[in-house]
Every structure is written in C-alpha cells, then in structure tokens.
C-alpha positions, 0 to 999 in steps of 0.5 A: 100387605098383611102377610110379609115373608122374609128370609129370617121371618115373616109377619102376619097382620090383621085388623080387628078392633073388638075382637077378644082374641085372634089366632093364625090359622096355617094349614099344611098337609097335616092339618090346621095348626093356631098361633094366637096373635097380639093385638097393637092397637086396633091390629092384631100381629105375630112374627114367625122365624122362617119363611112362609112364601106359598104357606097357606093361612087364614084367622079366627077371631072371638068376640062377641056374638051379637049380630043386631047389635054389629057383633059376628064374632065366632072363632068356628069361622075361618076368615079370608084376609081381607088383604089376600092377594091370592087363594088357594081355591074358589069360594063356594056357598054353603049353609054353614057359613052362616051357622055360629059355632059351626066350623067352616075351615073346609068351606073357606079358602086359604090365602096364600102367602105371597112371595116375590110379585111383579113390579111393573114400571110406572108407564102412562095409561095406554088408553086415552079418553075418547077411545073405543073400550070393550067390555069382556066377560074373561070367561064368556069371550073365550071359552069357545073360542077356537083359536086360543088352546083348550087349557087356556079358554076362559082364563086372563091369559086367553086374553093375551092370544094373538088371536084374540089381539088380533079381534081387539085390532080389527075393532080398533079397540083402545082398551079392554074392560074386565068384568069382575076377576077378583075372587067371588061367590055365589048369592046363596039361592043360586045354588039350590037353582042349580045356577052360578054367578057368571058375572063375578060381581060379589067379590069377598075381598078386594085384591085376590084373584079367582083362580078359576079366572086367573089360576096363574094369579097377579104373575098372569094379570101382568103377563097378559096386560103387558102382552094387552099394552106392547099391542097398544091396548090398555086394560081396565079392571071392572071393581066391586068396592060397594058391597061383599058377599058375607050378604044380609044379616043371613049371609055368611062370615067370611072375612070383614063380617067377622073381623071388623063389621064396622066395615059396612054401614048400619043404620042408627038401629044397627041394621045393615044399610043395603043402598046396593040391592045386594044385602050390605053396603060398604062404609067409604066413610070409614077410614080403615076401609078406604085404606083397603080399597086405596091398598087394592088399587095400589096392588093392580097400578103396581103389581099388573100395570093396568090402565084404571079402573070401573066402579062398580055402583059408584055413588057409594064411594061417595056415600057418608051416607048421603052422596058428597061430590067432595067425598074423601076418596076422590081427593086421596086417589087424585093425590096418591103418586101411583093413582092419579094419572089412572083411568077412573070410570064410575057407573055413577048411581046406586039404589039408595036414596039421592043414588043417581049421581050421572054428571056429579062425579069429578072433573078427571072420572069418566061416567057410564052415560044411561042417559045416552043408552036410552035416549038413542035407542029411544030415538031409533025407537021413533019416540025420540026427536032429533034434537035429544038425539043431536044434545046425545051425539054431541056429548051430553052437555046438559049433563056433563057441561061444556068442555073434555067429554067426560060422558061413556056413550053405550049401546048396551052393557053387561046388565040389560039387553045384547044389542041383538036382543033390544031389536029383537024383544019387547020384553024381557025373557029372564025366566031361566034365573028362577026369580019368576021374571022380575028379575032385571031392568024392566024397562029397556027402551027395546022393540021387537020389529014384528017377532018376539025373539028370533024370526025368519022373516027376512024383512024383519031380519033386514029391518034389525039389521039396518037399525043395529047397524045405524045404532053402532054408526051413532055410537062411532059418532058420537062425542066421548068416550065409547063402549062396546059389550063384546060380541055386541059387534057380531050381533050377540043374542041372550035369548032375551034374558037382560040379567043373566048374572046366573048363567054361566051356561051356552047363554052367556058364552060366546059362539064365534063359528056363528058370529055375523062376520059382515057386521062384525066388518061394518064396526071394524070401518066404524071405528077405522072412520072415527080414529082417523076422521072424527074431529071431535072424538072428546070434545065437540068444536063450536066451529061445526055446523048442523045442516038440513038434508039439503044443506041449509043451516038447521033452525029452531023448527027444524028440530022439532018436525025433520028426523034427518040431519047433517053434522059437519066439520070445518074440513068436511069430516062429519056424518048424516042421520036419516031415520027415515031411511034408518042409515047413518052415514060418515063423511069423510073429509073433501069426500062423498058419504060413505053410507053406514047404515 
C-alpha cells in the first residue's frame, strides 16, 4: 500500500526511477494542493502530519518528454497511484489525456487514501477443481434481474441477493468467475462511435475497483464473497495483467506511463511491444512490475477472501520476451503463503510470437481449453469423429498428459458466440461494433441449422434445441473443470455478435423474463448427475469401458466408422453419445439411461 494513514501521520510513496521531480497532489472542495516528494532510491516519499484516510490524491511527475525514447514525463498530467485500491470516479476517455502540456486534473480519477480495510481470516478455497464455474459479467447478469432491488442492479452486491444465489444453486455452480471489476477506461475509438466498454478488459491500475460496479469498494466485494462462500460458492476474479488502458504510443498518460514507463515491454528500437493487440504489453521480466501484480493478488485474498484468479492472456505473465514455462512469476505465486493454495486459471495464449501455450502452464494451474470448445462444436456440426470427441471428454490427455486433468472445458465464453448463436449463425454479425464486421473471431465452428439468425420454423427450432441439449450434456459428461457463461443455460443470444465488448446495452444485458426455463431445468439435471454420479470429474479411470451401442468393446475400426459410443464405469455410471440421434444420455449406476438430448 503506497498511501498509509495512521493516527499521527500519513505516508505516501510512489515508484518513479527516472523522474526528476514528483509531487503529491491532494484534492478537497477548494481545489488541488501540491507537496514536493523526496527521492528514496527508485521511490519518492512524503510523510504528512495527521490521518488522511478518505482524502483524495494523485501524483504529478517531471522529467524528459521523449516518447520515442520511452519517457513520457509531463507535470500537466495527473497520475493515478498504481497501488490505488479506491477511486472517487470512473475513468473517462478524452483527447487531452494524450496531449503534452494539457492539464488533466479535471479528467482523471483521484485515488482515495484507504482507512481500515476488512481482513478476511485465511481459509481454503471453496471451489474444488472438477466443479462448475459460472462466468459472469456483473452488470450484464444483474442489471435487469426483476428480484434484485434497483439500487443494487448492475453491482457486485447484487450477486449476494438470495434470488441470484438461488439460481446459482439450481445450476450447481461451484464458483462464479467475475469478468473484470477493476476500474477500466474505454478504448479511445469507442466514444466517437457512441459506444462504451462493457467487459472491462482495459484496466489502468491493477486493484482499484470500478466505482460503477463496486460502489462500496473492497468492503462490498468482501461482503459479497462472504455471502457466496456461506452458500458454498467460491469467487474467482478475472484479472488483466497483460496490458493497461494507456494503450499504444498515441494513448493517454494516466499512471504507469507517466511514472515508470519501464513497466511496459519495449523493442530494441524503443517502440512498444504489442503482444496483446491492445497497444502495449506489461513486462513481466521487470521485478518491480511483478511486485505490483503480487501485491494486487494478495490484496484481493487478504481483504476480500477470493478463491482465486483467472489471468487474461496469461502467456504474457511468462514472457521475457519469449514464453518461459519456468518464469519467475509462477515460482513467486507458489511460494507466497497467501496465494499458494488459490485457484489459478490461465487463458494460455496471446497474439505475440509463440503465443499459443495450451498445456504448458504449471501443474497447479488450470487452463482454458479452446481445443475442447472447437472440437466439440466440430463433432456436433458433423466434421470431427468420435475418437476426437472421446479424447476431449476423457480429459484431453493429448494436451495435458496423464494425471489430474487441468482442462477448463467450455462450450462458449464471453468472447465468441454464445451457445445459442453457435447454432443459429454461420458467420459473425458485429456491425454494431463500428469496425465493419472485421473484429471478433472469424472461425467459430458454428452453423445456422437452416436459417441465419432467429427462425420461426419449428423444425429448425427443434434441431437447435436438441443440439444445445446434447452439447450441454457433453460438457457435463467431460473430465476436468467445466465452465458455463451466464445465460447459456437458458438460450441467451447476442444476435450473432461474437465480440460484444462494446455493447453495454440490451444486447448483453440478460433478459430474465424471456429465458428458456426448460433448457435451464435441463442444465440443472445435468449438473445434479455430474455431482452425484460422474465417476471421473478430474481424472479418467482406467477401468472404465468404451462400448458400441450394442454393448461390444470398441475396436479401432469402430472409432473411425461409427457416430456413437458408450462409456461406462465399473459401477454402471456413464453416458451414451449418439450423433445420429443428436443425443447424449447420462446413465445412473445400475439404472436405466436418462436421456439428455
């Protein structure tokens, strides 16, 4: 913590190794006052008499203005403390943020000096790998929920509402994975288009909660985590440590860029490396940057009690510049007493050279498995065989090897088609994003089943419904941790938009009034079967049997020539996959099959 208030004095500290001067900027109703700070090695400090808890502050730094040489010092820019944990307002985009000499105090949020923070007693994660993760856009999930009081809708606190918890219980959710709730800034091309970022994957500093989503700050997050944990549901935070919203060389000067631009990775000629597609890449070869990230992780465990973290574009964490499976950050997390037992999930790719690293993260980490998603879609579309599907169902040993499965299997995620749209569109329909339909994934392994988009044809509707049920059953029958994106359990559509990051509107706000309750009930039954009868949620047993529909042991020709198979455990639990009938049936021990088509 770089602003530490006490009864007799308050200490402020900020890192800026190459600055020639740094000022602490304090704000009250009369305006801004500046206090010169003193260099202490790479840091700048000042101690003021009195308890400044609740005071609003920022920094200004002077030095060379030489963007080509990696220095962006401009005392006209108000800078947010990289260690801030509370802001007095959201970030807003404006051209002045990138214009040298133009003051930005009226544009940039002020950090708030923290008072006493909640301290959560250490406790092991509630979530156990092999369970169901429910990916949540906090605003999108709760903004239109009829049972949540209006003042709470769209906030972290809404997740603790009994109606929301009841829905999570119905689905058998083991943990909610919250899409970013740390304060973010819109990409600068969005405001001129009348759009705003709805996902939050563009943060500026790593641990300040967004006032729009979490107006009660850390205390609100801690209370929500506690309520969910009391209900047996863990909380995983989706965090973005691969880039910041300061963007490319034409972006704003908001925090790290104006204090310590060495936090960003640079090529030999001084240009910013862009392995993220977001304009910059944080440099995890830099010990100071890793220290900031570790501080953020500890903060969310110590003061909110979260179960773990999902790391966006996690290959960046191990770049220095190339990917290193033994990167320092992995050892540092493993050695930290607050972090070593947390659930850790990698999105194991970025867009840089050698960026696809599925299966290469540490053994303690889970990994998003896009090969599971794509191969399951391809199977049910009809262009992949049962052998490949069986490999995915059995834990993707070709990717992760033998032993406990580290795969996070998912049919759809926040980026890409929803499950319903996977079965209703051949191609993306992203024109509303203002990029001439060029953004988003080009290959989705989707198919429209007879009509592009919504259809009133009963036969098309029935076909899509059967496929959705079969695909969901495939997910719940699979070995590994499984993930549902909120709304896929009841047929949520985004009208074919597979990159709805800029659609903070009805396209991404879940409409609880029109959900497909029959499909939702189907998912609840699947989840109950998995919890009570799935014999191999994490590790596929060697004594199970692969059979034909007639009960004969599968042979090599069967894997190539058939479209159906049975898997059964010694106790009789198992499942039947039949592509010709568009059906997956779940089998109870010593019971008759339960159709899940």
